[in-house]
N, C-alpha and C positions, 0 to 999 in steps of 0.2 A: 719920480724923476726919470727912471729908465723908460717909462712909457712915452714921455715927451721926446726923448732921443729917437725912439723908433717910429715916430710919426714921419720923420724925414730920412732916416738912415736905414740901410739894409745890411750893414756889415758889423760883425762882432769880432773884435780882436782879443784873443786870449793870450796874453804875453807875460805872465808872471815869471819871475826868475829869481832864485836865491841860491847862493852857495857861500858858506863861510870860507874865509881865505885860508884856513888851515886844512890840511889833508885829513879826512876823517874816514876814509875807506881802507882799502887794502886787505891784507889777510885777516885782520881783526875787524870785522864789521861791527859798527856801533849803531844800535837801533835808534837812539835819540836823534842824531843828524838825519838818518833815513826818514824817520817819521816827520820831522820838521820840513825836510825838502819835499816829501810827497804832499804834505798839507799845503805848502805854498805853490809849488810848481804843478803837480798833477791834479790835486783836488781843486786848486784854484781854477785850472783850465776847465775841469768838469763843471764846476759851479757857474762859471762865466758862460759856458756853452748852454747849460740848462736854462739860464735866465734869458739869453737872447733867443733861444728856440721858442720860448713862450710867446714871443712876438712874431717870429718868422714863420712858424708853422701855420697860424691862421691866415697870414698874408700869402702863404705859399711862395715865398721869395726870400732870398738872403744868402749871405756868405759868412762863414765862420773861418777866421784865420787864426791858427794856433802857431805858437813859436816854440820850437824844440831847441836843438843845439847841433852844431856842425859835427861834434864828436872829434875823435883824435885822428883816425886814419881814413875812414871811409868817406867823410864829407857828407854823409846822409843822416847823421844823428843816431845811427845804429851801431857804431863801433864803440867798443869799450875804451875807457880812459883810465890809465893806471892811477890808483889812489883816489878815484872819484866815483866809486860804486854807487853811493846814494844818489848823486847827481845824474849819473847815467840811467839808473832805474827810473827816476822821475821823468827824464826827458824822453826815454824810449817809450814810456807809458803814454806820453802826450802824442807820440806818433801813432801808437795803437788806438788811442781814443779818437784821433782825427780820422783814421782809416775806417773805424767802426761807424762814426757819425756820418761819414760820406755815404755809406751803404744805407744806414737807417733813415736819413732825412732826404736822400736824393729824390724820393718819390714826391716830395713837397717842393721840388725845384730849388732846394737849398744845397749849396756846395760847401764842403768842408775841406780846407787845405791846410797844410802845415809847411812852414818855412823853417829852415835850419841855418841860421846865420853863422858865419865864422867868428872867430875871436876878434876883438877890437883892442888895440894897444891902449892900455891904461893901467891903473894901480892894481886892479884885480888880476889881470893877466900877468903882470910882472910878479905878483905874489905867487901865482900858480907855477910859473916857470922857475922862480927861485926855490919854492918848496920841492919841486921835482928834482932840481939839481942837488939840493941838500940831502934828499933821500938817497939819491944815487951815490953821493959821496959817502954817506954813512953805511950803505950796503957794501960798497967797495972796501971800506975800512974794516968791516966785520968779517971779511973773507980771509 
């Protein structure tokens, strides 16, 4: 099926994204959420890239577009985000993957780019903001 897609298309978009609505990072890092996030976000992008490159390299043409995240402060996906360490690790890994692919497959006239969209108002964003506010309140109460 993927072969039929590549008869006419030269773009692969690697845009998996997952994050549970609960804060799972922070000072007590939990490996389970980190592993699941890496499997979906980072490994998913790697597998997607691998599969589209099988068709792009012989054609010596194509574009891979990966999707990272805006991050908290920097707007470039490289800034840390409190209580979101597993998510930040995965999304920063996508940026590193994309930069590496750009160097590795450039000789085949294949470009690799990464976009880092900002947050979109919705239930997930509301839950993140609410969770951060609850955390701050609990930290203030504990002082």
